[in-house]
Structures are given as C-alpha cells and as structure tokens.
C-alpha positions as CSV (number, residue, x, y, z in Angstrom):
1,X,0.0,0.0,0.0
2,X,2.9,2.4,0.9
3,X,4.7,1.9,-2.4
4,X,1.6,1.7,-4.7
5,X,0.6,5.3,-3.9
6,X,3.6,7.1,-5.6
7,X,3.5,4.6,-8.4
8,X,-0.1,5.2,-9.3
9,X,0.3,9.0,-8.8
10,X,3.3,9.1,-11.2
11,X,1.4,7.0,-13.8
12,X,-1.5,9.5,-13.6
13,X,0.8,12.5,-14.0
14,X,2.4,10.8,-17.1
15,X,-1.1,10.1,-18.5
16,X,-2.2,13.6,-17.9
17,X,0.8,15.0,-19.7
18,X,0.1,12.7,-22.7
19,X,-3.5,13.9,-22.9
20,X,-2.4,17.5,-22.9
21,X,0.4,17.0,-25.5
22,X,0.4,13.9,-27.6
23,X,-3.4,13.3,-27.6
24,X,-4.1,17.0,-28.3
25,X,-1.6,16.9,-31.2
26,X,-3.2,13.8,-32.7
27,X,-6.6,15.3,-32.5
28,X,-5.4,18.4,-34.2
29,X,-3.8,16.4,-37.0
30,X,-6.9,14.2,-37.6
31,X,-9.4,16.9,-36.8
32,X,-11.4,16.7,-40.0
33,X,-12.3,13.1,-39.2
34,X,-13.0,13.7,-35.5
35,X,-14.8,17.1,-35.5
36,X,-18.5,17.0,-36.3
37,X,-20.2,19.5,-38.6
38,X,-21.9,22.4,-36.9
39,X,-25.3,21.5,-38.4
40,X,-25.4,18.0,-37.1
41,X,-27.3,17.0,-33.9
42,X,-25.4,16.7,-30.6
43,X,-24.1,13.1,-30.7
44,X,-24.6,12.6,-26.9
45,X,-28.1,14.1,-26.6
46,X,-30.0,10.8,-26.5
47,X,-33.6,10.1,-25.5
48,X,-32.6,8.2,-22.3
49,X,-30.5,11.1,-21.0
50,X,-33.1,13.7,-22.0
51,X,-35.5,11.7,-19.9
52,X,-33.0,11.5,-17.0
53,X,-32.4,15.3,-17.2
54,X,-36.1,16.1,-17.1
55,X,-36.8,13.7,-14.3
56,X,-34.1,15.4,-12.1
57,X,-35.3,18.8,-13.0
58,X,-39.0,18.1,-12.2
59,X,-38.7,15.7,-9.3
60,X,-35.4,16.3,-7.5
61,X,-36.8,15.4,-4.1
62,X,-38.3,12.1,-5.3
63,X,-35.1,11.2,-7.1
64,X,-33.1,11.9,-4.0
65,X,-35.3,9.8,-1.8
66,X,-35.5,6.8,-4.1
67,X,-31.7,6.8,-5.0
68,X,-30.7,7.4,-1.4
69,X,-32.9,4.5,-0.1
70,X,-31.3,2.2,-2.7
71,X,-27.8,3.2,-1.9
72,X,-28.3,3.3,1.9
73,X,-29.7,-0.2,2.0
74,X,-26.5,-1.5,0.4
75,X,-24.4,0.9,2.4
76,X,-25.7,-0.3,5.7
77,X,-25.0,-3.9,4.6
78,X,-21.4,-2.9,3.7
79,X,-20.9,-0.9,7.0
80,X,-22.2,-3.9,9.0
81,X,-19.6,-6.3,7.6
82,X,-16.7,-4.1,6.6
83,X,-15.0,-4.0,10.0
84,X,-14.3,-7.7,10.0
85,X,-12.8,-8.7,6.7
86,X,-11.0,-12.0,6.0
87,X,-7.2,-12.2,6.6
88,X,-6.8,-15.9,6.1
89,X,-4.7,-16.6,3.0
90,X,-6.2,-20.1,2.7
91,X,-9.5,-18.5,1.6
92,X,-7.8,-16.6,-1.2
93,X,-5.9,-19.4,-2.9
94,X,-7.4,-22.1,-5.1
95,X,-8.1,-25.3,-3.3
96,X,-5.6,-27.3,-5.4
97,X,-2.6,-25.0,-4.7
98,X,0.3,-26.6,-2.7
99,X,0.0,-24.0,0.0
100,X,-3.6,-24.9,0.8
101,X,-3.0,-28.6,0.4
102,X,-0.1,-28.4,2.8
103,X,-2.0,-26.5,5.4
104,X,-4.9,-28.9,5.3
105,X,-2.6,-31.9,5.4
106,X,-0.8,-30.5,8.4
107,X,-4.0,-29.8,10.3
108,X,-5.3,-33.3,9.5
109,X,-2.2,-35.3,10.4
110,X,-0.6,-33.3,13.2
111,X,-3.6,-31.4,14.9
112,X,-6.2,-34.2,14.7
113,X,-8.3,-32.0,12.5
114,X,-8.8,-29.4,15.3
115,X,-8.3,-25.7,14.7
116,X,-5.0,-24.7,16.3
117,X,-3.6,-21.2,16.3
118,X,0.1,-21.4,17.0
119,X,2.3,-18.7,18.4
120,X,5.8,-18.3,19.9
121,X,6.2,-16.0,22.9
122,X,9.6,-14.4,23.5
123,X,10.3,-12.8,26.8
124,X,13.5,-10.7,26.9
125,X,14.8,-9.7,30.4
126,X,17.1,-6.7,31.0
127,X,19.7,-9.0,32.5
128,X,21.0,-12.5,31.9
129,X,18.8,-15.3,33.2
130,X,20.8,-18.4,32.1
131,X,23.0,-18.7,35.1
132,X,22.5,-21.3,37.9
133,X,21.7,-18.5,40.4
134,X,18.7,-17.5,38.2
135,X,17.3,-21.0,37.6
136,X,14.7,-21.0,40.5
137,X,13.5,-17.5,39.7
138,X,13.1,-18.3,36.0
139,X,11.3,-21.5,36.7
140,X,8.9,-19.7,39.0
141,X,8.2,-17.1,36.3
142,X,7.6,-19.7,33.6
143,X,5.3,-21.8,35.8
144,X,3.3,-18.7,36.7
145,X,3.0,-17.7,33.0
146,X,1.8,-21.2,32.1
147,X,-0.9,-21.2,34.8
148,X,-2.2,-17.8,33.8
149,X,-2.4,-18.6,30.1
150,X,-4.1,-21.9,30.7
151,X,-6.7,-20.2,32.9
152,X,-7.6,-17.6,30.3
153,X,-7.2,-19.5,27.0
154,X,-7.9,-23.0,25.7
155,X,-4.4,-24.4,25.3
156,X,-3.8,-27.4,23.0
157,X,0.0,-27.7,23.5
158,X,2.5,-25.8,25.5
159,X,6.3,-26.1,25.6
160,X,9.0,-24.0,27.3
161,X,12.3,-24.4,29.2
162,X,10.6,-26.1,32.1
163,X,8.6,-28.6,30.0
164,X,10.2,-28.7,26.5
165,X,8.2,-31.8,25.5
166,X,4.9,-30.3,26.7
167,X,4.0,-33.5,28.7
168,X,5.2,-33.1,32.3
169,X,3.9,-29.9,33.8
170,X,0.6,-30.1,35.7
171,X,-1.7,-27.6,34.0
172,X,-3.5,-26.6,37.3
173,X,-0.4,-25.8,39.3
174,X,2.2,-25.2,36.6
175,X,4.7,-27.2,38.7
176,X,7.0,-29.9,37.6
177,X,8.1,-32.0,40.5
178,X,11.4,-32.9,38.9
179,X,12.2,-29.2,38.4
180,X,13.9,-28.8,35.0
181,X,14.2,-31.9,32.9
182,X,17.4,-34.0,33.3
183,X,20.6,-32.2,32.7
184,X,21.3,-34.1,29.5
185,X,18.0,-32.9,27.9
186,X,18.6,-29.4,29.2
187,X,22.0,-29.2,27.6
188,X,21.2,-31.0,24.3
189,X,17.6,-29.8,23.7
190,X,16.0,-27.3,26.1
191,X,18.7,-24.7,26.5
192,X,19.6,-24.2,22.8
193,X,15.9,-24.2,21.9
194,X,14.3,-22.2,24.7
195,X,17.2,-19.9,25.9
196,X,18.6,-17.4,23.4
197,X,22.3,-16.9,22.8
198,X,22.3,-13.6,24.8
199,X,21.1,-15.5,27.8
200,X,18.4,-12.8,28.3
201,X,15.5,-14.2,26.2
202,X,13.4,-17.3,26.8
203,X,10.9,-18.8,24.4
204,X,7.4,-20.3,24.8
205,X,5.8,-22.4,22.0
206,X,2.0,-22.9,22.4
207,X,-1.1,-23.7,20.4
208,X,-4.6,-22.4,21.2
209,X,-7.8,-24.1,20.2
210,X,-8.9,-21.2,17.9
211,X,-9.4,-21.1,14.2
212,X,-6.0,-19.8,12.9
213,X,-5.7,-16.5,11.1
214,X,-9.2,-15.6,12.3
215,X,-10.3,-12.5,14.2
216,X,-10.5,-14.4,17.6
217,X,-6.9,-15.7,16.9
218,X,-5.7,-12.2,16.3
219,X,-7.3,-10.9,19.4
220,X,-5.8,-13.8,21.4
221,X,-2.3,-12.6,20.4
222,X,-2.9,-9.3,22.2
223,X,-4.4,-11.2,25.1
224,X,-1.3,-13.4,25.4
225,X,1.0,-10.4,25.6
226,X,-1.2,-8.8,28.3
227,X,-1.3,-12.1,30.3
228,X,2.5,-12.3,30.4
229,X,2.8,-8.6,31.2
230,X,0.4,-9.0,34.1
231,X,2.3,-12.0,35.5
232,X,5.7,-10.2,35.3
233,X,4.2,-7.1,37.1
234,X,3.0,-9.4,39.9
235,X,6.1,-11.6,40.2
236,X,8.7,-8.9,40.0
237,X,9.1,-6.0,42.5
238,X,8.3,-2.6,41.0
239,X,11.3,-0.8,39.9
240,X,13.6,-3.8,39.6
241,X,15.5,-4.6,36.5
242,X,13.5,-7.7,35.8
243,X,10.2,-5.7,35.7
244,X,11.4,-4.1,32.4
245,X,11.1,-7.3,30.4
246,X,10.0,-7.0,26.7
247,X,7.3,-9.3,25.4
248,X,7.2,-10.2,21.7
249,X,5.1,-12.7,19.7
250,X,6.3,-14.4,16.6
251,X,4.4,-16.7,14.1
252,X,1.8,-16.5,11.4
253,X,-1.1,-15.5,13.7
254,X,1.0,-12.6,15.1
255,X,1.6,-11.4,11.6
256,X,-2.1,-11.3,10.8
257,X,-2.8,-9.6,14.2
258,X,-0.3,-6.8,13.3
259,X,-1.7,-6.6,9.8
260,X,-5.2,-6.1,11.2
261,X,-4.2,-3.4,13.6
262,X,-2.1,-1.6,11.0
263,X,-4.9,-1.8,8.4
264,X,-7.4,-0.2,10.8
265,X,-5.0,2.6,11.7
266,X,-3.9,3.2,8.0
267,X,-7.4,3.2,6.7
268,X,-8.5,5.9,9.1
269,X,-5.4,8.0,8.4
270,X,-5.5,7.6,4.6
271,X,-9.3,8.1,4.4
272,X,-9.1,11.3,6.4
273,X,-6.2,12.7,4.3
274,X,-7.9,11.8,1.0
275,X,-11.2,13.3,1.9
276,X,-9.6,16.5,3.3
277,X,-7.4,16.9,0.2
278,X,-10.2,16.3,-2.3
279,X,-12.6,18.6,-0.4
280,X,-9.9,21.4,-0.6
281,X,-9.5,20.8,-4.3
282,X,-13.3,20.8,-4.9
283,X,-13.7,24.0,-2.9
284,X,-11.0,25.7,-5.0
285,X,-12.6,24.5,-8.3
286,X,-16.2,25.0,-7.5
287,X,-16.1,27.9,-5.0
288,X,-18.9,26.3,-3.1
289,X,-18.7,24.4,0.2
290,X,-22.2,23.0,-0.3
291,X,-21.5,21.5,-3.7
292,X,-18.1,20.2,-2.6
293,X,-19.7,18.4,0.4
294,X,-22.5,17.0,-1.8
295,X,-19.9,15.4,-4.2
296,X,-17.9,13.9,-1.3
297,X,-21.1,12.5,0.4
298,X,-22.3,11.0,-2.9
299,X,-19.0,9.4,-3.6
300,X,-18.9,7.9,-0.1
301,X,-22.4,6.4,-0.7
302,X,-21.1,4.9,-3.9
303,X,-18.2,3.3,-2.1
304,X,-20.3,1.8,0.8
305,X,-23.1,0.6,-1.5
306,X,-20.5,-1.1,-3.9
307,X,-18.8,-2.7,-0.9
308,X,-22.1,-4.0,0.5
309,X,-23.4,-5.3,-2.8
310,X,-20.0,-7.0,-3.4
311,X,-20.2,-8.7,0.0
312,X,-23.7,-9.9,-0.8
313,X,-22.7,-11.4,-4.2
314,X,-19.5,-13.0,-2.9
315,X,-21.4,-14.5,0.0
316,X,-24.2,-15.8,-2.2
317,X,-22.0,-17.2,-5.0
318,X,-18.9,-18.4,-3.2
319,X,-20.1,-18.8,0.4
320,X,-17.4,-16.5,1.8
321,X,-18.3,-15.0,5.2
322,X,-16.6,-11.6,4.4
323,X,-14.3,-9.9,1.8
324,X,-10.5,-9.9,1.8
325,X,-8.9,-7.2,3.9
326,X,-7.5,-5.3,0.9
327,X,-10.8,-4.7,-0.8
328,X,-12.2,-1.8,1.2
329,X,-8.9,0.0,1.3
330,X,-8.2,0.1,-2.5
331,X,-11.9,0.3,-3.4
332,X,-12.2,3.5,-1.3
333,X,-9.2,5.1,-3.0
334,X,-10.3,4.2,-6.6
335,X,-14.0,5.3,-6.0
336,X,-13.0,8.5,-4.3
337,X,-10.7,9.5,-7.2
338,X,-12.6,8.3,-10.2
339,X,-16.0,9.3,-8.7
340,X,-14.8,12.9,-8.2
341,X,-13.5,13.1,-11.8
342,X,-16.9,12.2,-13.2
343,X,-18.7,14.5,-10.8
344,X,-16.5,17.5,-11.5
345,X,-17.1,17.0,-15.2
346,X,-20.9,17.2,-14.6
347,X,-20.8,20.1,-12.2
348,X,-18.4,22.1,-14.4
349,X,-20.9,21.6,-17.3
350,X,-23.7,22.8,-15.0
351,X,-21.7,26.0,-14.4
352,X,-21.2,26.5,-18.2
353,X,-25.0,26.1,-18.8
354,X,-25.8,28.7,-16.1
355,X,-24.5,31.3,-18.5
356,X,-27.5,30.5,-20.8
357,X,-30.2,29.0,-18.5
358,X,-31.5,29.1,-15.0
359,X,-30.3,26.5,-12.5
360,X,-33.0,23.9,-13.2
361,X,-32.6,24.0,-16.9
362,X,-28.8,24.1,-16.6
363,X,-28.8,20.9,-14.5
364,X,-31.1,19.1,-17.0
365,X,-29.0,20.2,-19.9
366,X,-25.8,19.1,-18.2
367,X,-27.2,15.7,-17.4
368,X,-28.4,15.3,-21.0
369,X,-25.2,16.4,-22.6
370,X,-22.7,14.6,-20.3
371,X,-24.7,11.4,-19.8
372,X,-23.5,9.1,-22.5
373,X,-19.9,10.4,-22.4
374,X,-19.4,9.8,-18.6
375,X,-21.4,6.6,-18.6
376,X,-19.3,5.3,-21.5
377,X,-16.2,6.0,-19.5
378,X,-17.8,4.1,-16.6
379,X,-18.6,1.1,-18.8
380,X,-15.0,1.1,-20.1
381,X,-13.6,1.2,-16.5
382,X,-16.0,-1.5,-15.3
383,X,-15.1,-3.8,-18.2
384,X,-11.4,-3.2,-17.5
385,X,-11.8,-4.0,-13.8
386,X,-14.0,-7.0,-14.7
387,X,-11.0,-8.6,-16.6
388,X,-9.5,-9.3,-13.1
389,X,-12.2,-11.9,-12.7
390,X,-10.1,-14.2,-14.9
391,X,-7.5,-14.4,-12.1
392,X,-7.2,-17.4,-9.8
393,X,-7.0,-15.6,-6.5
394,X,-10.3,-14.9,-4.7
395,X,-9.1,-11.4,-3.9
396,X,-8.9,-10.6,-7.6
397,X,-12.4,-11.8,-8.2
398,X,-13.6,-9.7,-5.3
399,X,-11.8,-6.7,-6.7
400,X,-13.4,-7.3,-10.1
401,X,-16.9,-7.4,-8.7
402,X,-16.4,-4.4,-6.3
403,X,-14.7,-2.0,-8.8
404,X,-17.1,-2.9,-11.6
405,X,-20.1,-2.3,-9.5
406,X,-18.7,0.9,-8.1
407,X,-18.2,2.3,-11.6
408,X,-21.6,1.3,-12.8
409,X,-23.3,2.7,-9.7
410,X,-21.4,5.9,-9.9
411,X,-21.9,6.6,-13.6
412,X,-25.5,5.4,-14.0
413,X,-27.1,6.3,-10.6
414,X,-25.1,8.7,-8.5
415,X,-23.6,11.0,-11.1
416,X,-26.6,11.6,-13.4
417,X,-29.4,11.4,-10.7
418,X,-28.3,11.9,-7.1
419,X,-25.7,14.6,-7.5
420,X,-27.8,16.9,-9.8
421,X,-30.9,16.3,-7.6
422,X,-28.9,17.2,-4.4
423,X,-27.6,20.4,-6.1
424,X,-31.2,21.5,-6.9
425,X,-32.4,20.7,-3.4
426,X,-29.5,22.5,-1.9
427,X,-30.2,25.6,-4.1
428,X,-33.9,25.4,-3.2
429,X,-33.1,25.3,0.6
430,X,-30.6,28.1,0.1
431,X,-33.2,30.3,-1.7
432,X,-35.8,29.7,0.9
433,X,-33.4,30.6,3.7
434,X,-32.6,33.9,1.9
435,X,-36.2,34.7,1.3
436,X,-37.0,34.0,4.9
437,X,-34.3,36.5,5.9
438,X,-35.7,39.2,3.6
439,X,-33.6,38.8,0.5
440,X,-35.7,38.8,-2.6
441,X,-33.1,37.9,-5.2
442,X,-30.8,35.0,-4.8
443,X,-28.1,34.1,-7.2
444,X,-27.5,30.4,-7.7
445,X,-24.3,29.0,-6.2
C-alpha cells in the first residue's frame, strides 16, 4: 500500500501530460475526421439522458429519496460487515494449490483436524537469566505464566524451558516435581531451543484451540501479551531490572494480528487525508462548500453501496463470510478518485450552462449532454476491472466485482441522478433561507 501510492500517482501524471500534449496533437492532425459539422445533432443528446435530465429537473426530491434509499440499504450492509474482513490466506488461494493442500494436510495429520492457532512468545529480560543462580526464579516465572495462560485461554499444546516436551507440567499448578528436565536434555535440547544466545531471552511455544488467522486468533495474540505482562508485574518487585522485560510474539497469527491493527490505523489516516485533500481541491474549483460536500457524500455512498453489494454477491456465490482485507482499502481510493473526476465534469458543465439557462434547466442540460460520455467512461472502466475476474486468487475476483459495481453505480445512478438532484435541493433550501431572511433575489451558487 505504501509503495503503490507514488507509483499510481506518477502514472496519472504521465497520462495527464500525454493527454495535454500527444493526444491533443493527434486530435489536431486528424481533426477533420474527428470534429462533427456544426449543423449535425449533438451526438450525446440521446432520448434516455433527456428523460433523466427532465426527471431530475422536475422531481429532485423524489429522485433523492429513491436513489438514497437504494444506496443506503446496500451501504448499511457494507458498513455492517466491513469492519471484520478476511485475513486468512487459505480462503484466497485455489483449493488445489500446494499452500492450501499443505496447510490442510498439516491440520489433518498433526492437529487431529482441530483448529489450532500457534504462536511463539519471546520474553527478553534486561539482565541474563541463564545462570545457575537464576534457575529457580526463571522456573517460577515460567510456571506462573503457564498457569495464567491456561486459565484464560484454551491451550492445545505448551512447551517451554521447564517442559520442553509439553508433557510433564501439571496444568493446574504449573509445577514440575522434577524441576527442570534431566541435565542431558537441558544441555542438548531445552537450552539451545528455549534460551537465546544472549542469555536474556526465553521462548514459549504454544497452540490455542482457535481457528488460525481468524479475528479471535488475532485478538488472542494481544491477550497473550497482556497475560504475560500481568504475570511479570505481579512476580517482580516494581522498579527492579526484571520488571522491564520486553514481550514479543512471533508466528503466522502474530503477523495477521499486526496486519489487522495496522490496516485499521492506516485506513483511518488515509481516508481522512484523502477526503480532506479532495474537499480542498473541490472547494478551489467550485467555490462552493455545499457543492463540494455533496460530491464527497455522494462518492462515499457509492463506495459503501458497492462494498455492501459485493459482499452480498461473494457470500451468495462463493459462500465466503466476508471480503478480503485489501478490498475496502483500495476500493475506497479508486472510487474517491474516479468518482470525483466524473462529478467534477458534470458540475463544471452545470456552471457552463448557467450562462444561458436558470439552474433547473442548466442541470437538466448538463445531465443530457454529459450522460453518454461519462457513462461510456464508466462502462469502459467497469469492463477493464472485470477482466481481473479471470484471475485465480479470490481477492482478484472480489476486486473485479467491487470495482465494476462501483463504476456502474457511480456513472448510471449517483452522477446523473443523485448529484444533480442534491444540487437542486441545496439551491432550493438556500433560496428559501434567503427569502425567509428578507432577500428577494438569490443568485445560484
């Protein structure tokens, strides 16, 4: 996500430069084949878009209510499920890939078919703990950690320096009557495996009876860290060197837990930055805070409704409980950028028509004249995104559905119907407010 931003931005800058130089030159050279004669009818003034323009002009309130009800129903569905996407890679790969086959085989042969979320806890102390004088204290800490984890979580297997085979410790007391295992095993197996080279870090391998790579497994990683921290605070005297131990978690489930927390944080930051930046640009272009806010709100509705409709389709066709975690992030960016491009084109045309018509007629003319152009762009974009459906990864299929739906919703529903209707209603409200305050003449914004 971090590296794709500059790459996409640079490609758009290059494409923009080509449009203003190479494309313009080619159009100039072949102008006699591209430019229509002045006496011909407007090529984009079709019967359908004339009907759409008249509908918005005569019934802006009804159009707003109907379109908003449709979009909000899908948006609520998307908002309901979007906070818990899928992070499990097994759900994204084809069933016959070696990665999926290996994971299923491992679960079947070595976990008795039970769901087991594995993790490795690493506790690093400020001072060395591998000396003989620290053996009793370290054993006490490891036993206390074992008892605390078993009380809070469902443990399938648990191995550490005290019990490297995971077979001798009593789960209720955490004690091992023989202390550490025999000296031979400690030297040959336990110490190299469960004490780091620095002599400051000890390792705990465990498996929890939770579906791996699931949301509960990710939350369990944070709970594990908190359990160990609580034990160390109780066992060590405050202010001692030992109380400054660092707790880390390694393993696949820890990776997905970090991915989930970073995604939530990044989405909030990127969404706020993108909306703020685009609002500032719209305000500079349109000189109207109301119109700028309308365009932002309409685009957000497009995003949420496309996400919700995609979830419904993927669930119904493929049986997936949720969408991949990458979908909402990139769908948001694409819809926000492309949606604003189309909306600016329509609103700019409304401003041009205001030189010759009143606002209602200007809106109807803008819808009529831009309808087929913008919708053709949307169809081309939707078809391009739909080509990803040929991919093998489930994530690519979800992207194909989400982005194609978003483009069609934006160019056939939001841009020609909702945005113009909201502009008319905002102008009507603005006019009534001014008349109520005693202003007889109101210029349209």
